[in-house]
N, C-alpha and C positions, 0 to 999 in steps of 0.2 A: 609262666604268665598266660593268663586267660582272660578273655572278654566275655562276660556273661550277658546275653540279651534277655532281659528279665521284663515280663509283662506285669504292670502294677494293678491291672484290673480296671474296672469301669468307673471307679470313683471312690466307693467305700473302702477305706483302708483295710477293713476286716476281710476283704475279699482277695488280698494279697495271699499267694501261696506260702506255705511254711518254708519251702526251699528258697523262694525269693527273699523272705525275711531273713534267713540265716546268711545268705550271701551279702545282703546289705549290711549286716551286723559285722562283717569282717572285710568289708571293701576298703580299698585303698583310695579308689577314685570312683565317683558316681556321676555319670553323664546323663542328665534327666531332661524330660519334656515338660512343656508348660502345664499340662493337665494332671501331672502327678500330685496327689494329696500331700500337703505339707507334714502330716502325721507319719506318712510312709518315710519321708526324708528324715524324720526324727529317729529312726531306727539305725541311721548311719552313725558310726563312731565319731567322736569329736575330731580324731586325727585325720579323718578321711577328707579328701578334697572333693568338693561339690562344684560340678560344671553345668551351669544352666544353659541349655541350647534350645530353650522353648522359642517357638516363632509365633508371634501374634498374628491373627488372621489379617491377610491383606498387607502384611508388612514386608516389602521387598520380594525378591525372587526366591521362590521355594527351591529352585534347582541350585542356586548359588549357596543358599543356606544348608542344604543337604551335603554339598561338596565340602563345607566347612566342618560339618559333623563327621564326615568320613575321615577327614584329615586328623580331627581330634582323636577318633577312635584308634587310628593307627599310631598316632604320637603316644598316647597313654598306653595302649596295648603293648607297646615295645618297651615301655619304661616302668610300669607298675606291675606288681605281682597279680592283684585282683581288681579288675575293672568291671563295673557294672554299668551296662547301658540300659537305663530304666525307661520304659515306655508305657503310656497308658493303654489299657486293654490288653490285647495279645500282640506281640511284635511282628507276627507273620500275617496279621489280617489288616491290610491297609496301613501298616505302621512302618513300611520300608525296611523291616527287619531283614527280609531276604536281600535286599540291596546292600545292606551294611554287613551282612554275613559274607557276601561275595567280595566286598572290599577287604575284609579281614583275611579271607582266604588267599586272595591274590597277594597280600602283603605277608603271608606265611605266619599269621597270628592265630593261635588256637582260640576257638570260641565254642560256646555251648548256649542252646536256647532253653529258657525256663518259661514255659507258656504261662499266659495270664487268662483270667475270665474276660472274654471279649464283650464289649459293650452291645454288640449286635444281639446277643442272647441274654446277658446279665441284666441290662437295662430294662428291656420289656418284661422280664420275669419279676423284677422289683416293682413294676407297675401293675402286676396281676395279669400280665398278658403272655400266654404260652405261644411261642412262634409256630408250634405245630399242635394240632388238636384233632382227635378223631372226629370225622364227619365235616370238618371245616378246612383243614389244611394238612396234607400229608407230605408236604415238602416245603423247604424254606430257601430263598435265595438272598445272599448278602451282596450289596453293590455299593459303591461309592458315588456320591452325587457330585464329585469333583474330578472326575476322569476326563482327560482330553484337554481341550483348550480352556484357558483360565476364564471363569465366569460363565461357562456354558456347560450343558449337559452332554456334549459330544463325546464319543468314545465308548458309549454303552449302548447296546442294542435294545433300546426301550420298547421297540415294537414287538420284539420276542417276549420281553418280560411282561408286557401288557397282556398277553395271551396265556400266561402261566396261571394255573389253578391255585397254587399255593400262597405262602406268605412272602412278601417283598420287604426286606429290611434295608433301608437306605441310611448310610452313614455320611456325615459331612455334606448333607444336602440342603440345609436351610437357605444358604446364599442363592441356590439355583432352583428353589422349589417351584417357581412359576414355570420355568422352562421344563422341569421334570413332569409337572402336571400335564403340560401341553403335549409332551411326547407320549405320555401313557394314555391320554385321551385320544390322541391320533391313532395309537396302536389298538384302540378298541376297549380299553379299561373303562367300565361303567362310571359315570360321574358320581354315583351314590356308594362307591366302593368305601367301606369303613376305613379310616386313617387315625392313628394315634401318634401324636408328637410328644417325645419325652425330653425334657431339658434337664441336664445335670442329674441324670439317673443314678440311683442308688445313694445319693447324698441328702443331707437334710434340706438342701435347696431344690430338690426334685420338684418339677412341675409338669403335669400331664394335661394336654388338650386333646379331647376326642372331636373328630370332625369327619368330613368326607373328602374324597379326592378332589372334587370340584371346589371345595373351600379351603384346601391346604395352603394355597398361596396367601390366604389372609391371616394365617396363624402368626401371631407376633411373638415368638419365642426366640431366644438366642442360642448361641453355640456354647458348649457341645450339645447336640441333640440327636436323638435317634428317631427316625420316621418308619413306622410300621404300617404297611398297606396290605389290606386283605381282611377277610371276615373275622380273623382272630382279634383285630384291633378293637372290636366292639366288646370283647370280653373284659371282665375285670373292672367294669365301669364303677361298680361300688367301691367305696372307700375300703382299702385294705385293712382288716381288723387289727387292732393294736396288739402288740405282743403281751401274753399273759404276765401278770406280775403285779406287785403293789404300786408300781410307778407307771402302769400302762397309760399311755396317752399323754404322759408328761414329757416336757422338753427340757433337757439339762445341758448347760454349757460346761465343757471341759477345757480348762486352759492350760493344762499340764502337757508336756511333750514327752516323747521317748517310751521306753517300755513301761514305765510306771504310769505314764498317762494312758497307755493302752490297757493297763490293769483296771484303772478307774472306769474307763469306757466299757470294758467288758462286764465289770460288776453292775454298772448302771443298766445296761442292756439285759443282763440276766434278771434284774428287777422289773424289766418291761419298759424302761425309759427310752425316749428317743434322744440320742446325744447329738450335740453340736460341737464338733471339735474345733477349737481355735487356740492353738498354742500362741502364747504372747511373747515368750522369752526362749532364749536358748543359752547354753553354756559354752564359753569358749576359753582359750588359754589365758593365763594371768597376763597382766599389762606388762610385766617385765620379762616375758617370754619364758618364765619359770625359774629365773635365777634364785629368787629367795626360797622357792619351794625346794630346789635342789640342795641349796646350802642348809636348810632345815633338816633335809633327809640325812645329810652327812653327819649331823651332830644329834640325831634323834636319841641316841642312847644316853645323852646327858640329861634328858628330861625324866621327870617322875611319872608323868602321864602324857598320853596322846589322845585327844578327844576328837571324835567325828560326829557331825550332825547331818550329813548327807552322803548319799551313795557316790555322788560325784567326787566329793572330797576324798573318799576312800580310793577311788580309782585313780585320781590324780596323784595322791601322795604315795600310795603303795607302789605305783608304777615308777617311782624315783628311787626305790630301795632295791638293793641287790637281791635280797630275800628277806623273809620275816625275821631271820637272826639278827639283822641290822638294829632291830628295836632294843635289843640288849635286855636291861631289866626294867625297861619302861612299861607300865601298865597301859591298857587301852580301854577306852569307854566309848560306847555307841549309844546314840540317843534313842534308837528304836530297833525293832525287828529287821526291817529292810537294810538299815546300815549295818547291823550285826551280821546279817547274811553275806553282805558284800565283803566284810572283813574275813568271814570264814572261807569265802572263795579264794582268798589269798593266803590261807593257811593260818590265820590269826583267830583265835577264840577271844572275844571280848572278856575283859575282867569285870565290867560294870555295865549293866543295861538297866535304867531306871523303870519303875513300874508305871510311871506317867511318861509317855513318849514325846516330851517337849523340853524346851530349855530349862524352864522352871523345874521341871520334874527331875532333870539331871542334876541341877544345882542342889536341890533338897536331898538327892540320893548320894551326893558326893561327900566324902569324909572331910572333916576339918583338917587343916594342915598341922601336923606335929611341929613344934617350933624348931626342933633340931633336925628335921628331915628335909630332904631335897624338896622344894616347894615349886619347881618350874613345870609348867604345863604347856604343851604345844598345841595349838588349835588351827589346823589347816581348814579354810573356810573360803566362802565367796567373797568377792570384793564388796558386796552390799550387806554382808552378814551384820545383823544387829549386835549391839555390844551387851545384850542381856546376860549371856553366858559369862564373859570376861568380868562384867561388873559383880555378878552374883558370886562367882567363885573367889573374886578378890576380896569380898567381904568375909570369906572363910579362911583368908590368909594365903591364898595361892597367888602365884605370879604367872599370869597367862600371856603367852606370846602368840598373837594371831598372825598367820602368814597366808597370803593370797594364793589359794590353790586354782581358782578359776574365776572368770567373770561372768556375769549374767548380763546379756544384751537383749534389747527388744527386737523382735521380728517385725518385718514390714506388715503394714496394716492389711487386714483381709480384705477381700472383694466386697463391694456394697451388697451383693446378694446374701453373703454369709453374715455380714453385719446386721442385716434386717432379721435373720433367723435368730441371732444372739439377742437382740432387743426384744423379741417377742417370746423369749423363753420363759419357763416357770422358775428357773433357779440357775445360778452360776457357781461354779466351784473354784477355789483358789488354794494353792498349796505353798505359795510364797508371797511375801510383801511385794517383791519385784513385779510379779504378775498383776497384782492389784494396781500398782502405779502405771503399768503399761496399759492396762484396761481403761483407767481414767484418762489416759492421753488420747484415746481413740476418738474419732469424729465421724458423724454421719456425713453422707455427700453434700448436705447443706451447711456443714461446718459446725453444727451443734454437737455437744458431747453425746456419745453413745449412751442410751439409757441402760441402767442397771436392773436386771430382772428382780422381782420382789424379794426373793430368797437368796441369801448369800451364805454359802457354807464353806468353811475354811478348815484346813487339815489339822489345826491345833489352836490353842488359846493365844499363842503369840501371833500368829497370822490373823486370827479373828480380832485381836486388840489393834492390830495395824489397820485392819479394814475399818473398824469403828473410828480410829483416830483421822483416817482420811475421808471421813464424812459418809461412809456407807451405812445404810440401815438394813434391818432384817438379817443381821449377821448372826450366824451360829457356828460354834466349833463342833468338829466331828466327834463322835463318840468313840474315841480311840484314833490314833493317828495312822489311819489305814483307809484303803479304798472301801473296805467293808463298814468302817465306821462313818465314812461320809455318806454312804448309801443309807445307813440306819437313820441318821438324822434327817435325811431328805424324805424318807417314808414317813417319819414322825411329823415333819412340817407340811408336807404335801398331801398326805392321806389321813393322818390323825391316828392316835394310838390304837383305835379300834378298827382302822381300816374302813371307815365309813365316809371319809371325805371331810369329816368335821374338824 
């Protein structure tokens, strides 16, 4: 049993380390903070327990809250094989990771640190600000703006810091910025010293304000924010050039979660797009606790076919089998390459993969039932799965038994800042009808429906048809049910066939 203290990075989920991602993928319990990005949590298996210990600024006693976190770490550390304590930035830089490690050591619980990209360096870099620069700053000092008494800048030797020649990076300093300015000015720091304030750095909601030390108290940005003081804060004032690629400068919303959502994000970013990640749904266990799925697994050999139309259904159903031999003589169909690959990981090679990777393509590729043959088909699926497949195969003489393998539930609504980024995007992508319904249920802070970007790209014709039936316009289906197919149609829509913007 080990507790892993993992740094989630400064905000962009792509900055999570590979080791951190691997640990999340096999975690039994994840104890996470408020600033951890939702798509990082999407890497956690459905079977893992998520424990939210996030503390809203100004909510209650920080000491009491930390004592409760320490108690939970010991409790889960003694009872679960793999516990991940997931913290924003780096656990050992103002993250109380050292204190939590001491608690675990005293309790006799093994722990390991997995460092993260600290916001002190990663956030300024994302804004084009190097914290050291030849001729301007040969040193950097990182300090917290919340050391000592609550609501004051006490506990930091601001006078000494004011006399340093290098860069000063202040974390958690927005609440006390007026006091910090006064202390630095009293220590001799010039009023015209360049300052940069970066809110929600490395995320699509990043905002940067350039100012001077004298005017820092007037900056109206929220938390989390990083304050950079020194000559380097004046660097990178020009807009950071867009990444090269056909979608350079375009903003695309990704509503898919998990590793497949990450694949779409990476494909879009490789094409130069700026992605806004807003997963809308997640998958959880079936409503009956899996009783029907387990019963179906016990009698799977009595079916002629087993059909899978999602990776999640493969994981859920195959996890109920002793091993692949339990399938007996039943043949297996997969709707597309990703589902087929998931089956291969369990030792099963699909007998049928349609050329067109959607429900209608599978129906068209499926053989007609022989009148004297076993005509039973088992279809493990989501609770909201459309009846397209069962109806189509029924017309070919097959008897389809659908069994709930998992449920799709809506995630809590995103923060207003993220919703504003979504509303201003060039395009939004959907991979399931459930995500479309969840999007249409979103509301802006004033209670009006969240605007839909002008271009809507869906993973396949079935989802595209659902989008149109739900009233969306500008809907297109991907050119192939894959991340690459979605990117291809986005390039066509946003750039034009000849790449000239027409």
